[in-house]
N, C-alpha and C positions, 0 to 999 in steps of 0.2 A: 277557665283560663285566667291567670292573674295578670292584671294590667301592668304590674311592675316588671314583668319578664321582658327580656330583650327581644327585638323583632325576629332574629334568626331562631331564637328558642321557641317563639310562638309558631313559626312556620314548621319547626320540627314537631311540635305538639300537634298541630293540625294534620300533618302528614301521618302521624302515628294513629290519630283518631279516625282518619278517613278510611272507609272500606276500599278494598281493591287489591291491587297487586303489590302493595308495599311490603307485605309480609313475605311474599314469594320472591320479590326482587328488591332487597334492601339497598342495593347500589343505585337504583333508578330514582331520579328526581321527579320525573313525570312520565306519563304514558307516551309511547311512540305514536305520532300522528302521521301516517304515510301520505295522506292527502296534502298536508302542508309541505312535506318533503318533495312531492312531485311538483307542486307549484314553485317551490324554490329552484328545483332543477330546470324547470321550464324557463324561469326568469334568467337563470345562468346561461342556458343555451341561447336565448334571445340576445343577451348582452354580449356573448362571445361572437354571435353572428354579426351583429352591428358593430362591435368593436373591431373585428377583423376587416370589415368593410371600411371603417374609418381609418384604419392603419394602412389600408391599401393592399392587404394580402389577397383579398378576393372581392367580388362584387355581390352584394346581397340586395335583391329587389325590395322596395319598400313595403310591398303587399305581403311579404313573407311573414310578417308579424301575426297576421290573422290566422293562417292555418296552423302555425306552430303554437301560438298562444291559445287559440281555441281548442286545439287537440289536447294541450296540456291541462287546460281547465276542465274539459270533459272527463279526461282520465282521472284527474284528481278528485272530481266530484263523485265519480262512480266508485273509486277506491275508498273514499271517505264513507260513502253509504254502506259499502260492504263491511268495512271495519266496524261501523256503528251497529249494524245488525248482528255481527258476530259477537261483539262485546255485550250487547243487550241479551242475546241468547245465553251466553255463558253466565251472566249474572243471574238470569232467571233460573238456570239449571242449578247453580250453586245455592241459590236461595231456597229452592225446593228440596235439595238434599240436606240442607242444614236445619230444616224445620224440625223441631223436637216437640212442639206443642201438639195438643190433640186437634183433630180436624174440627172445622166449624160446626159440622152437623152433630158432633158429639158434645162439644163444649157448651152448646146452647147460646152462642153469640148471635145467632140470626133470629129474627122475629118469626114467630109461627103465624102463618096466614090462615 
């Protein structure tokens, strides 16, 4: 990468060099992260709950932040873990199908004991 290139050109070069879904989804800037989406929705629900309470539309107990926030964090963590395992499995499958080299036992790359 040339140091004289502009920052946005460097980002474009990095994106084109990075493996992943960029070739399959050229319109995407980054991968979707559903865990962060769920955390954001949880924060939005909490702010609406307490905003409605502050505006006088309804009454929200103060302890409501714990079950709503805790449930949102647990769900976000489990979704993030599931997405991570699926992406890891997909990359392993694609790496094994794209392998064109000879197996290690044939190429002699392993030491004979």
